[in-house]
N, CA, C and O atoms as a GROMACS GRO file, in nm:
protein
  584
    1UNK      N    1   3.352   2.210   0.969
    1UNK     CA    2   3.256   2.099   0.949
    1UNK      C    3   3.200   2.050   1.082
    1UNK      O    4   3.082   2.016   1.086
    2UNK      N    5   3.272   2.045   1.188
    2UNK     CA    6   3.217   2.006   1.323
    2UNK      C    7   3.119   2.106   1.362
    2UNK      O    8   3.014   2.067   1.413
    3UNK      N    9   3.144   2.241   1.342
    3UNK     CA   10   3.046   2.344   1.382
    3UNK      C   11   2.916   2.320   1.310
    3UNK      O   12   2.811   2.339   1.372
    4UNK      N   13   2.914   2.282   1.190
    4UNK     CA   14   2.794   2.256   1.111
    4UNK      C   15   2.715   2.143   1.175
    4UNK      O   16   2.594   2.152   1.195
    5UNK      N   17   2.788   2.037   1.207
    5UNK     CA   18   2.725   1.915   1.267
    5UNK      C   19   2.661   1.950   1.399
    5UNK      O   20   2.553   1.904   1.435
    6UNK      N   21   2.734   2.035   1.471
    6UNK     CA   22   2.680   2.075   1.611
    6UNK      C   23   2.561   2.157   1.594
    6UNK      O   24   2.465   2.141   1.670
    7UNK      N   25   2.561   2.247   1.495
    7UNK     CA   26   2.439   2.326   1.469
    7UNK      C   27   2.318   2.242   1.436
    7UNK      O   28   2.209   2.268   1.487
    8UNK      N   29   2.335   2.136   1.347
    8UNK     CA   30   2.235   2.045   1.308
    8UNK      C   31   2.177   1.976   1.429
    8UNK      O   32   2.056   1.973   1.448
    9UNK      N   33   2.269   1.918   1.514
    9UNK     CA   34   2.226   1.849   1.636
    9UNK      C   35   2.150   1.940   1.731
    9UNK      O   36   2.048   1.899   1.787
   10UNK      N   37   2.200   2.070   1.752
   10UNK     CA   38   2.130   2.161   1.841
   10UNK      C   39   1.997   2.205   1.782
   10UNK      O   40   1.901   2.223   1.856
   11UNK      N   41   1.988   2.223   1.654
   11UNK     CA   42   1.858   2.248   1.590
   11UNK      C   43   1.760   2.143   1.610
   11UNK      O   44   1.642   2.170   1.634
   12UNK      N   45   1.808   2.018   1.598
   12UNK     CA   46   1.715   1.900   1.609
   12UNK      C   47   1.669   1.896   1.753
   12UNK      O   48   1.550   1.873   1.775
   13UNK      N   49   1.751   1.916   1.852
   13UNK     CA   50   1.721   1.911   1.996
   13UNK      C   51   1.626   2.019   2.029
   13UNK      O   52   1.536   1.997   2.111
   14UNK      N   53   1.639   2.138   1.971
   14UNK     CA   54   1.554   2.249   1.991
   14UNK      C   55   1.412   2.216   1.941
   14UNK      O   56   1.314   2.238   2.012
   15UNK      N   57   1.404   2.164   1.817
   15UNK     CA   58   1.275   2.127   1.755
   15UNK      C   59   1.211   2.025   1.843
   15UNK      O   60   1.092   2.038   1.871
   16UNK      N   61   1.280   1.924   1.889
   16UNK     CA   62   1.218   1.818   1.967
   16UNK      C   63   1.169   1.871   2.096
   16UNK      O   64   1.060   1.833   2.139
   17UNK      N   65   1.248   1.963   2.167
   17UNK     CA   66   1.205   2.018   2.289
   17UNK      C   67   1.088   2.104   2.280
   17UNK      O   68   1.010   2.113   2.375
   18UNK      N   69   1.070   2.170   2.163
   18UNK     CA   70   0.952   2.259   2.136
   18UNK      C   71   0.834   2.186   2.076
   18UNK      O   72   0.731   2.247   2.050
   19UNK      N   73   0.848   2.051   2.053
   19UNK     CA   74   0.741   1.974   2.003
   19UNK      C   75   0.710   1.989   1.856
   19UNK      O   76   0.599   1.957   1.814
   20UNK      N   77   0.807   2.036   1.776
   20UNK     CA   78   0.791   2.043   1.637
   20UNK      C   79   0.768   1.912   1.576
   20UNK      O   80   0.826   1.811   1.614
   21UNK      N   81   0.678   1.913   1.477
   21UNK     CA   82   0.650   1.789   1.395
   21UNK      C   83   0.530   1.702   1.455
   21UNK      O   84   0.494   1.601   1.396
   22UNK      N   85   0.472   1.743   1.567
   22UNK     CA   86   0.356   1.678   1.617
   22UNK      C   87   0.239   1.757   1.595
   22UNK      O   88   0.245   1.879   1.610
   23UNK      N   89   0.126   1.695   1.557
   23UNK     CA   90   0.004   1.775   1.524
   23UNK      C   91  -0.045   1.862   1.644
   23UNK      O   92  -0.102   1.969   1.622
   24UNK      N   93  -0.022   1.816   1.770
   24UNK     CA   94  -0.076   1.893   1.880
   24UNK      C   95   0.030   1.977   1.944
   24UNK      O   96   0.004   2.047   2.042
   25UNK      N   97   0.156   1.972   1.887
   25UNK     CA   98   0.261   2.051   1.940
   25UNK      C   99   0.315   1.996   2.067
   25UNK      O  100   0.403   2.059   2.125
   26UNK      N  101   0.271   1.883   2.116
   26UNK     CA  102   0.314   1.839   2.245
   26UNK      C  103   0.428   1.736   2.246
   26UNK      O  104   0.465   1.686   2.353
   27UNK      N  105   0.478   1.707   2.142
   27UNK     CA  106   0.586   1.595   2.138
   27UNK      C  107   0.519   1.460   2.160
   27UNK      O  108   0.397   1.448   2.169
   28UNK      N  109   0.607   1.356   2.168
   28UNK     CA  110   0.554   1.228   2.170
   28UNK      C  111   0.491   1.180   2.312
   28UNK      O  112   0.418   1.082   2.325
   29UNK      N  113   0.530   1.261   2.410
   29UNK     CA  114   0.460   1.230   2.540
   29UNK      C  115   0.528   1.108   2.607
   29UNK      O  116   0.494   1.088   2.724
   30UNK      N  117   0.609   1.034   2.558
   30UNK     CA  118   0.671   0.920   2.621
   30UNK      C  119   0.803   0.959   2.689
   30UNK      O  120   0.895   1.009   2.624
   31UNK      N  121   0.810   0.936   2.817
   31UNK     CA  122   0.935   0.982   2.888
   31UNK      C  123   1.058   0.912   2.822
   31UNK      O  124   1.053   0.797   2.779
   32UNK      N  125   1.168   0.993   2.817
   32UNK     CA  126   1.291   0.939   2.760
   32UNK      C  127   1.343   0.817   2.830
   32UNK      O  128   1.413   0.735   2.770
   33UNK      N  129   1.309   0.803   2.958
   33UNK     CA  130   1.357   0.695   3.042
   33UNK      C  131   1.258   0.576   3.050
   33UNK      O  132   1.273   0.484   3.129
   34UNK      N  133   1.158   0.585   2.964
   34UNK     CA  134   1.053   0.476   2.967
   34UNK      C  135   1.127   0.339   2.947
   34UNK      O  136   1.218   0.332   2.864
   35UNK      N  137   1.091   0.236   3.018
   35UNK     CA  138   1.161   0.107   3.005
   35UNK      C  139   1.128   0.039   2.875
   35UNK      O  140   1.014   0.048   2.829
   36UNK      N  141   1.223  -0.028   2.816
   36UNK     CA  142   1.199  -0.109   2.701
   36UNK      C  143   1.172  -0.247   2.751
   36UNK      O  144   1.258  -0.312   2.810
   37UNK      N  145   1.054  -0.292   2.728
   37UNK     CA  146   1.009  -0.422   2.768
   37UNK      C  147   1.019  -0.516   2.652
   37UNK      O  148   1.003  -0.478   2.536
   38UNK      N  149   1.048  -0.645   2.688
   38UNK     CA  150   1.072  -0.745   2.588
   38UNK      C  151   0.930  -0.800   2.545
   38UNK      O  152   0.900  -0.918   2.564
   39UNK      N  153   0.848  -0.712   2.488
   39UNK     CA  154   0.706  -0.758   2.443
   39UNK      C  155   0.697  -0.771   2.294
   39UNK      O  156   0.758  -0.695   2.219
   40UNK      N  157   0.625  -0.864   2.256
   40UNK     CA  158   0.606  -0.890   2.118
   40UNK      C  159   0.472  -0.811   2.070
   40UNK      O  160   0.374  -0.799   2.143
   41UNK      N  161   0.477  -0.763   1.952
   41UNK     CA  162   0.363  -0.693   1.897
   41UNK      C  163   0.283  -0.793   1.829
   41UNK      O  164   0.169  -0.757   1.800
   42UNK      N  165   0.316  -0.906   1.799
   42UNK     CA  166   0.247  -1.014   1.732
   42UNK      C  167   0.111  -1.047   1.802
   42UNK      O  168   0.102  -1.058   1.924
   43UNK      N  169   0.012  -1.061   1.720
   43UNK     CA  170  -0.122  -1.104   1.779
   43UNK      C  171  -0.227  -0.994   1.751
   43UNK      O  172  -0.203  -0.898   1.678
   44UNK      N  173  -0.340  -1.013   1.812
   44UNK     CA  174  -0.457  -0.929   1.783
   44UNK      C  175  -0.466  -0.820   1.898
   44UNK      O  176  -0.454  -0.848   2.017
   45UNK      N  177  -0.488  -0.698   1.850
   45UNK     CA  178  -0.501  -0.584   1.940
   45UNK      C  179  -0.627  -0.503   1.913
   45UNK      O  180  -0.657  -0.480   1.796
   46UNK      N  181  -0.700  -0.459   2.011
   46UNK     CA  182  -0.817  -0.369   1.999
   46UNK      C  183  -0.802  -0.248   2.074
   46UNK      O  184  -0.754  -0.253   2.187
   47UNK      N  185  -0.839  -0.131   2.018
   47UNK     CA  186  -0.820  -0.008   2.079
   47UNK      C  187  -0.912   0.096   2.026
   47UNK      O  188  -0.980   0.074   1.926
   48UNK      N  189  -0.917   0.210   2.089
   48UNK     CA  190  -0.997   0.326   2.049
   48UNK      C  191  -0.900   0.430   1.990
   48UNK      O  192  -0.797   0.465   2.047
   49UNK      N  193  -0.943   0.477   1.872
   49UNK     CA  194  -0.867   0.585   1.804
   49UNK      C  195  -0.901   0.717   1.862
   49UNK      O  196  -1.018   0.755   1.873
   50UNK      N  197  -0.791   0.789   1.900
   50UNK     CA  198  -0.814   0.918   1.978
   50UNK      C  199  -0.818   1.038   1.886
   50UNK      O  200  -0.880   1.139   1.920
   51UNK      N  201  -0.749   1.031   1.762
   51UNK     CA  202  -0.746   1.156   1.680
   51UNK      C  203  -0.763   1.124   1.534
   51UNK      O  204  -0.778   1.008   1.496
   52UNK      N  205  -0.760   1.225   1.455
   52UNK     CA  206  -0.766   1.206   1.311
   52UNK      C  207  -0.905   1.192   1.266
   52UNK      O  208  -1.000   1.210   1.342
   53UNK      N  209  -0.915   1.156   1.138
   53UNK     CA  210  -1.045   1.135   1.079
   53UNK      C  211  -1.122   1.011   1.127
   53UNK      O  212  -1.237   0.996   1.088
   54UNK      N  213  -1.063   0.919   1.212
   54UNK     CA  214  -1.125   0.810   1.263
   54UNK      C  215  -1.146   0.820   1.409
   54UNK      O  216  -1.176   0.721   1.475
   55UNK      N  217  -1.130   0.939   1.462
   55UNK     CA  218  -1.143   0.963   1.616
   55UNK      C  219  -1.271   0.902   1.669
   55UNK      O  220  -1.375   0.916   1.605
   56UNK      N  221  -1.267   0.837   1.781
   56UNK     CA  222  -1.378   0.777   1.846
   56UNK      C  223  -1.414   0.643   1.797
   56UNK      O  224  -1.501   0.581   1.858
   57UNK      N  225  -1.355   0.588   1.690
   57UNK     CA  226  -1.384   0.458   1.639
   57UNK      C  227  -1.288   0.348   1.699
   57UNK      O  228  -1.170   0.370   1.725
   58UNK      N  229  -1.351   0.228   1.719
   58UNK     CA  230  -1.267   0.120   1.753
   58UNK      C  231  -1.185   0.067   1.638
   58UNK      O  232  -1.227   0.075   1.522
   59UNK      N  233  -1.064   0.013   1.669
   59UNK     CA  234  -0.990  -0.037   1.567
   59UNK      C  235  -0.940  -0.184   1.614
   59UNK      O  236  -0.907  -0.204   1.731
   60UNK      N  237  -0.938  -0.275   1.525
   60UNK     CA  238  -0.886  -0.407   1.555
   60UNK      C  239  -0.768  -0.433   1.456
   60UNK      O  240  -0.784  -0.428   1.334
   61UNK      N  241  -0.654  -0.461   1.512
   61UNK     CA  242  -0.537  -0.492   1.429
   61UNK      C  243  -0.474  -0.628   1.472
   61UNK      O  244  -0.457  -0.658   1.590
   62UNK      N  245  -0.438  -0.710   1.362
   62UNK     CA  246  -0.362  -0.831   1.386
   62UNK      C  247  -0.231  -0.822   1.331
   62UNK      O  248  -0.220  -0.807   1.209
   63UNK      N  249  -0.122  -0.829   1.408
   63UNK     CA  250   0.009  -0.824   1.367
   63UNK      C  251   0.064  -0.975   1.345
   63UNK      O  252   0.064  -1.058   1.436
   64UNK      N  253   0.107  -0.999   1.221
   64UNK     CA  254   0.158  -1.136   1.190
   64UNK      C  255   0.320  -1.124   1.194
   64UNK      O  256   0.378  -1.016   1.174
   65UNK      N  257   0.380  -1.231   1.219
   65UNK     CA  258   0.523  -1.235   1.229
   65UNK      C  259   0.592  -1.203   1.096
   65UNK      O  260   0.710  -1.167   1.103
   66UNK      N  261   0.536  -1.211   0.981
   66UNK     CA  262   0.591  -1.187   0.857
   66UNK      C  263   0.612  -1.042   0.819
   66UNK      O  264   0.654  -1.009   0.708
   67UNK      N  265   0.580  -0.954   0.918
   67UNK     CA  266   0.586  -0.808   0.895
   67UNK      C  267   0.461  -0.752   0.825
   67UNK      O  268   0.462  -0.645   0.765
   68UNK      N  269   0.357  -0.828   0.836
   68UNK     CA  270   0.231  -0.777   0.781
   68UNK      C  271   0.119  -0.765   0.891
   68UNK      O  272   0.112  -0.850   0.980
   69UNK      N  273   0.041  -0.670   0.885
   69UNK     CA  274  -0.072  -0.652   0.980
   69UNK      C  275  -0.198  -0.622   0.896
   69UNK      O  276  -0.195  -0.561   0.789
   70UNK      N  277  -0.308  -0.670   0.954
   70UNK     CA  278  -0.441  -0.635   0.893
   70UNK      C  279  -0.536  -0.592   1.000
   70UNK      O  280  -0.528  -0.636   1.115
   71UNK      N  281  -0.622  -0.508   0.962
   71UNK     CA  282  -0.719  -0.456   1.061
   71UNK      C  283  -0.839  -0.401   0.994
   71UNK      O  284  -0.853  -0.392   0.872
   72UNK      N  285  -0.934  -0.362   1.094
   72UNK     CA  286  -1.063  -0.305   1.051
   72UNK      C  287  -1.090  -0.195   1.156
   72UNK      O  288  -1.061  -0.209   1.275
   73UNK      N  289  -1.147  -0.084   1.103
   73UNK     CA  290  -1.208   0.015   1.184
   73UNK      C  291  -1.340   0.055   1.114
   73UNK      O  292  -1.343   0.130   1.016
   74UNK      N  293  -1.445   0.003   1.170
   74UNK     CA  294  -1.575   0.027   1.101
   74UNK      C  295  -1.580  -0.047   0.966
   74UNK      O  296  -1.564  -0.168   0.959
   75UNK      N  297  -1.602   0.032   0.861
   75UNK     CA  298  -1.593  -0.031   0.719
   75UNK      C  299  -1.464  -0.015   0.660
   75UNK      O  300  -1.448  -0.056   0.545
   76UNK      N  301  -1.366   0.041   0.723
   76UNK     CA  302  -1.230   0.062   0.660
   76UNK      C  303  -1.141  -0.051   0.694
   76UNK      O  304  -1.120  -0.088   0.810
   77UNK      N  305  -1.088  -0.106   0.586
   77UNK     CA  306  -1.001  -0.217   0.597
   77UNK      C  307  -0.859  -0.167   0.582
   77UNK      O  308  -0.830  -0.088   0.492
   78UNK      N  309  -0.766  -0.215   0.672
   78UNK     CA  310  -0.624  -0.174   0.686
   78UNK      C  311  -0.534  -0.277   0.641
   78UNK      O  312  -0.552  -0.392   0.681
   79UNK      N  313  -0.438  -0.252   0.562
   79UNK     CA  314  -0.319  -0.340   0.535
   79UNK      C  315  -0.194  -0.270   0.561
   79UNK      O  316  -0.169  -0.164   0.505
   80UNK      N  317  -0.108  -0.327   0.649
   80UNK     CA  318   0.009  -0.255   0.687
   80UNK      C  319   0.137  -0.342   0.669
   80UNK      O  320   0.136  -0.461   0.701
   81UNK      N  321   0.237  -0.285   0.621
   81UNK     CA  322   0.376  -0.361   0.619
   81UNK      C  323   0.449  -0.293   0.727
   81UNK      O  324   0.447  -0.170   0.732
   82UNK      N  325   0.513  -0.365   0.814
   82UNK     CA  326   0.586  -0.302   0.925
   82UNK      C  327   0.714  -0.379   0.960
   82UNK      O  328   0.739  -0.493   0.921
   83UNK      N  329   0.793  -0.304   1.040
   83UNK     CA  330   0.915  -0.368   1.097
   83UNK      C  331   0.906  -0.339   1.251
   83UNK      O  332   0.855  -0.234   1.290
   84UNK      N  333   0.954  -0.432   1.337
   84UNK     CA  334   0.944  -0.412   1.479
   84UNK      C  335   1.062  -0.451   1.550
   84UNK      O  336   1.103  -0.567   1.536
   85UNK      N  337   1.125  -0.366   1.628
   85UNK     CA  338   1.252  -0.396   1.703
   85UNK      C  339   1.259  -0.300   1.819
   85UNK      O  340   1.232  -0.181   1.803
   86UNK      N  341   1.296  -0.350   1.936
   86UNK     CA  342   1.314  -0.274   2.057
   86UNK      C  343   1.206  -0.167   2.085
   86UNK      O  344   1.235  -0.051   2.113
   87UNK      N  345   1.088  -0.212   2.078
   87UNK     CA  346   0.970  -0.123   2.106
   87UNK      C  347   0.952  -0.018   2.000
   87UNK      O  348   0.880   0.078   2.028
   88UNK      N  349   1.008  -0.025   1.887
   88UNK     CA  350   0.995   0.067   1.779
   88UNK      C  351   0.915  -0.004   1.663
   88UNK      O  352   0.953  -0.110   1.612
   89UNK      N  353   0.808   0.061   1.627
   89UNK     CA  354   0.727   0.007   1.524
   89UNK      C  355   0.744   0.097   1.394
   89UNK      O  356   0.706   0.214   1.396
   90UNK      N  357   0.796   0.048   1.292
   90UNK     CA  358   0.824   0.125   1.172
   90UNK      C  359   0.727   0.077   1.066
   90UNK      O  360   0.731  -0.035   1.016
   91UNK      N  361   0.634   0.177   1.036
   91UNK     CA  362   0.531   0.132   0.916
   91UNK      C  363   0.592   0.168   0.786
   91UNK      O  364   0.606   0.286   0.751
   92UNK      N  365   0.625   0.069   0.716
   92UNK     CA  366   0.689   0.084   0.585
   92UNK      C  367   0.588   0.125   0.476
   92UNK      O  368   0.616   0.205   0.387
   93UNK      N  369   0.476   0.069   0.489
   93UNK     CA  370   0.362   0.098   0.392
   93UNK      C  371   0.236   0.071   0.461
   93UNK      O  372   0.232  -0.022   0.542
   94UNK      N  373   0.131   0.144   0.437
   94UNK     CA  374  -0.006   0.127   0.484
   94UNK      C  375  -0.106   0.170   0.382
   94UNK      O  376  -0.102   0.281   0.330
   95UNK      N  377  -0.194   0.081   0.355
   95UNK     CA  378  -0.293   0.106   0.261
   95UNK      C  379  -0.435   0.085   0.331
   95UNK      O  380  -0.447   0.009   0.427
   96UNK      N  381  -0.534   0.152   0.279
   96UNK     CA  382  -0.668   0.139   0.337
   96UNK      C  383  -0.769   0.134   0.226
   96UNK      O  384  -0.743   0.186   0.118
   97UNK      N  385  -0.882   0.074   0.250
   97UNK     CA  386  -0.999   0.063   0.158
   97UNK      C  387  -1.111   0.102   0.237
   97UNK      O  388  -1.136   0.032   0.335
   98UNK      N  389  -1.188   0.207   0.211
   98UNK     CA  390  -1.167   0.299   0.100
   98UNK      C  391  -1.062   0.399   0.123
   98UNK      O  392  -1.028   0.432   0.236
   99UNK      N  393  -1.007   0.450   0.009
   99UNK     CA  394  -0.906   0.562   0.016
   99UNK      C  395  -0.986   0.688   0.072
   99UNK      O  396  -1.109   0.686   0.066
  100UNK      N  397  -0.926   0.787   0.121
  100UNK     CA  398  -0.779   0.827   0.127
  100UNK      C  399  -0.711   0.793   0.255
  100UNK      O  400  -0.614   0.859   0.292
  101UNK      N  401  -0.758   0.692   0.324
  101UNK     CA  402  -0.705   0.657   0.454
  101UNK      C  403  -0.559   0.601   0.450
  101UNK      O  404  -0.494   0.595   0.555
  102UNK      N  405  -0.508   0.562   0.335
  102UNK     CA  406  -0.381   0.508   0.307
  102UNK      C  407  -0.274   0.617   0.298
  102UNK      O  408  -0.308   0.735   0.291
  103UNK      N  409  -0.148   0.583   0.296
  103UNK     CA  410  -0.041   0.670   0.288
  103UNK      C  411   0.056   0.637   0.165
  103UNK      O  412   0.067   0.518   0.134
  104UNK      N  413   0.123   0.724   0.098
  104UNK     CA  414   0.217   0.696  -0.003
  104UNK      C  415   0.329   0.604   0.050
  104UNK      O  416   0.367   0.615   0.166
  105UNK      N  417   0.381   0.514  -0.036
  105UNK     CA  418   0.486   0.426   0.005
  105UNK      C  419   0.604   0.497   0.057
  105UNK      O  420   0.675   0.448   0.145
  106UNK      N  421   0.626   0.616   0.000
  106UNK     CA  422   0.755   0.697   0.036
  106UNK      C  423   0.742   0.750   0.182
  106UNK      O  424   0.840   0.795   0.241
  107UNK      N  425   0.622   0.743   0.239
  107UNK     CA  426   0.602   0.807   0.374
  107UNK      C  427   0.608   0.692   0.491
  107UNK      O  428   0.513   0.621   0.522
  108UNK      N  429   0.724   0.687   0.542
  108UNK     CA  430   0.755   0.586   0.647
  108UNK      C  431   0.712   0.653   0.781
  108UNK      O  432   0.742   0.770   0.806
  109UNK      N  433   0.644   0.577   0.864
  109UNK     CA  434   0.606   0.620   1.001
  109UNK      C  435   0.676   0.538   1.104
  109UNK      O  436   0.680   0.415   1.100
  110UNK      N  437   0.738   0.617   1.205
  110UNK     CA  438   0.802   0.546   1.312
  110UNK      C  439   0.729   0.580   1.440
  110UNK      O  440   0.700   0.696   1.467
  111UNK      N  441   0.698   0.478   1.521
  111UNK     CA  442   0.621   0.492   1.647
  111UNK      C  443   0.703   0.417   1.758
  111UNK      O  444   0.761   0.312   1.732
  112UNK      N  445   0.705   0.473   1.878
  112UNK     CA  446   0.756   0.414   1.992
  112UNK      C  447   0.645   0.347   2.073
  112UNK      O  448   0.549   0.415   2.109
  113UNK      N  449   0.652   0.213   2.105
  113UNK     CA  450   0.547   0.156   2.176
  113UNK      C  451   0.588   0.130   2.327
  113UNK      O  452   0.694   0.079   2.361
  114UNK      N  453   0.487   0.172   2.411
  114UNK     CA  454   0.507   0.170   2.554
  114UNK      C  455   0.416   0.064   2.612
  114UNK      O  456   0.295   0.087   2.622
  115UNK      N  457   0.466  -0.051   2.649
  115UNK     CA  458   0.387  -0.168   2.690
  115UNK      C  459   0.367  -0.162   2.841
  115UNK      O  460   0.453  -0.112   2.914
  116UNK      N  461   0.250  -0.215   2.888
  116UNK     CA  462   0.230  -0.232   3.033
  116UNK      C  463   0.325  -0.346   3.078
  116UNK      O  464   0.368  -0.427   2.996
  117UNK      N  465   0.357  -0.351   3.207
  117UNK     CA  466   0.446  -0.454   3.260
  117UNK      C  467   0.414  -0.604   3.213
  117UNK      O  468   0.501  -0.686   3.186
  118UNK      N  469   0.281  -0.627   3.207
  118UNK     CA  470   0.239  -0.764   3.164
  118UNK      C  471   0.227  -0.782   3.008
  118UNK      O  472   0.183  -0.886   2.960
  119UNK      N  473   0.269  -0.674   2.933
  119UNK     CA  474   0.264  -0.677   2.785
  119UNK      C  475   0.122  -0.686   2.731
  119UNK      O  476   0.106  -0.709   2.611
  120UNK      N  477   0.024  -0.670   2.807
  120UNK     CA  478  -0.115  -0.677   2.763
  120UNK      C  479  -0.182  -0.557   2.709
  120UNK      O  480  -0.288  -0.566   2.646
  121UNK      N  481  -0.117  -0.436   2.735
  121UNK     CA  482  -0.164  -0.316   2.690
  121UNK      C  483  -0.049  -0.240   2.629
  121UNK      O  484   0.066  -0.261   2.668
  122UNK      N  485  -0.077  -0.148   2.531
  122UNK     CA  486   0.030  -0.076   2.461
  122UNK      C  487  -0.026   0.066   2.426
  122UNK      O  488  -0.144   0.085   2.396
  123UNK      N  489   0.065   0.157   2.431
  123UNK     CA  490   0.033   0.298   2.386
  123UNK      C  491   0.144   0.330   2.278
  123UNK      O  492   0.264   0.312   2.298
  124UNK      N  493   0.093   0.378   2.167
  124UNK     CA  494   0.186   0.420   2.054
  124UNK      C  495   0.209   0.570   2.058
  124UNK      O  496   0.115   0.647   2.076
  125UNK      N  497   0.331   0.610   2.043
  125UNK     CA  498   0.370   0.752   2.035
  125UNK      C  499   0.443   0.768   1.913
  125UNK      O  500   0.536   0.694   1.880
  126UNK      N  501   0.397   0.877   1.838
  126UNK     CA  502   0.463   0.905   1.713
  126UNK      C  503   0.607   0.967   1.740
  126UNK      O  504   0.624   1.061   1.817
  127UNK      N  505   0.714   0.903   1.668
  127UNK     CA  506   0.842   0.952   1.673
  127UNK      C  507   0.862   1.036   1.548
  127UNK      O  508   0.920   1.144   1.556
  128UNK      N  509   0.817   0.992   1.437
  128UNK     CA  510   0.828   1.071   1.312
  128UNK      C  511   0.726   0.997   1.219
  128UNK      O  512   0.723   0.874   1.211
  129UNK      N  513   0.641   1.083   1.149
  129UNK     CA  514   0.554   1.028   1.045
  129UNK      C  515   0.511   1.148   0.958
  129UNK      O  516   0.442   1.239   1.005
  130UNK      N  517   0.553   1.145   0.836
  130UNK     CA  518   0.515   1.261   0.743
  130UNK      C  519   0.370   1.246   0.693
  130UNK      O  520   0.317   1.338   0.631
  131UNK      N  521   0.306   1.134   0.719
  131UNK     CA  522   0.166   1.108   0.671
  131UNK      C  523   0.086   1.160   0.789
  131UNK      O  524   0.080   1.098   0.895
  132UNK      N  525   0.026   1.274   0.765
  132UNK     CA  526  -0.044   1.350   0.873
  132UNK      C  527  -0.162   1.272   0.931
  132UNK      O  528  -0.173   1.256   1.052
  133UNK      N  529  -0.252   1.223   0.844
  133UNK     CA  530  -0.368   1.152   0.890
  133UNK      C  531  -0.331   1.030   0.964
  133UNK      O  532  -0.399   1.002   1.063
  134UNK      N  533  -0.233   0.955   0.932
  134UNK     CA  534  -0.194   0.832   0.998
  134UNK      C  535  -0.130   0.867   1.130
  134UNK      O  536  -0.150   0.795   1.228
  135UNK      N  537  -0.055   0.974   1.138
  135UNK     CA  538   0.014   1.022   1.261
  135UNK      C  539  -0.102   1.061   1.358
  135UNK      O  540  -0.101   1.015   1.472
  136UNK      N  541  -0.196   1.140   1.320
  136UNK     CA  542  -0.302   1.186   1.401
  136UNK      C  543  -0.392   1.065   1.458
  136UNK      O  544  -0.441   1.068   1.570
  137UNK      N  545  -0.405   0.963   1.369
  137UNK     CA  546  -0.473   0.844   1.405
  137UNK      C  547  -0.396   0.756   1.505
  137UNK      O  548  -0.454   0.709   1.603
  138UNK      N  549  -0.274   0.736   1.482
  138UNK     CA  550  -0.199   0.643   1.568
  138UNK      C  551  -0.125   0.707   1.690
  138UNK      O  552  -0.094   0.641   1.789
  139UNK      N  553  -0.102   0.828   1.678
  139UNK     CA  554  -0.034   0.886   1.798
  139UNK      C  555  -0.115   0.880   1.920
  139UNK      O  556  -0.229   0.925   1.917
  140UNK      N  557  -0.061   0.823   2.036
  140UNK     CA  558  -0.125   0.805   2.159
  140UNK      C  559  -0.247   0.702   2.153
  140UNK      O  560  -0.338   0.701   2.236
  141UNK      N  561  -0.237   0.620   2.046
  141UNK     CA  562  -0.345   0.512   2.043
  141UNK      C  563  -0.311   0.414   2.146
  141UNK      O  564  -0.196   0.370   2.155
  142UNK      N  565  -0.411   0.374   2.229
  142UNK     CA  566  -0.402   0.274   2.332
  142UNK      C  567  -0.479   0.148   2.291
  142UNK      O  568  -0.594   0.156   2.247
  143UNK      N  569  -0.412   0.028   2.307
  143UNK     CA  570  -0.474  -0.087   2.263
  143UNK      C  571  -0.450  -0.197   2.359
  143UNK      O  572  -0.353  -0.194   2.436
  144UNK      N  573  -0.543  -0.305   2.358
  144UNK     CA  574  -0.525  -0.407   2.452
  144UNK      C  575  -0.513  -0.539   2.369
  144UNK      O  576  -0.582  -0.558   2.269
  145UNK      N  577  -0.424  -0.626   2.415
  145UNK     CA  578  -0.405  -0.753   2.350
  145UNK      C  579  -0.523  -0.850   2.371
  145UNK      O  580  -0.566  -0.872   2.484
  146UNK      N  581  -0.571  -0.904   2.267
  146UNK     CA  582  -0.689  -0.992   2.279
  146UNK      C  583  -0.646  -1.139   2.286
  146UNK      O  584  -0.731  -1.227   2.296
   0.00000   0.00000   0.00000
């Protein structure tokens, strides 16, 4: 049984080292020793989308303390249910109008947030997200607090 667990751990480490699971094959790009800053995600953020079907568009997101966020990118309205702890943003559900920009409820996305020292800028890095277009949209998204 221990050998099986060790094999699973080694397989996961190998996949991570090789960049498996990321659209560009490059892994999350966030250094393992990146500091965890005591920054709040709450408030309004504006940024430029770098990938996916919304590449090149500005996005504005407002995170509320109740675990809800709302935003706009062009004519697309975004509604997000999230959890946030220790610089980890877990997107429990995200819907968009017009479709198909949303993701099924069963597809939870996990992102590591790297804040600037003053907590005024943030970069999101995909840790895991089975929803491909959301991952391509949010991975390496840089935003500034308004």
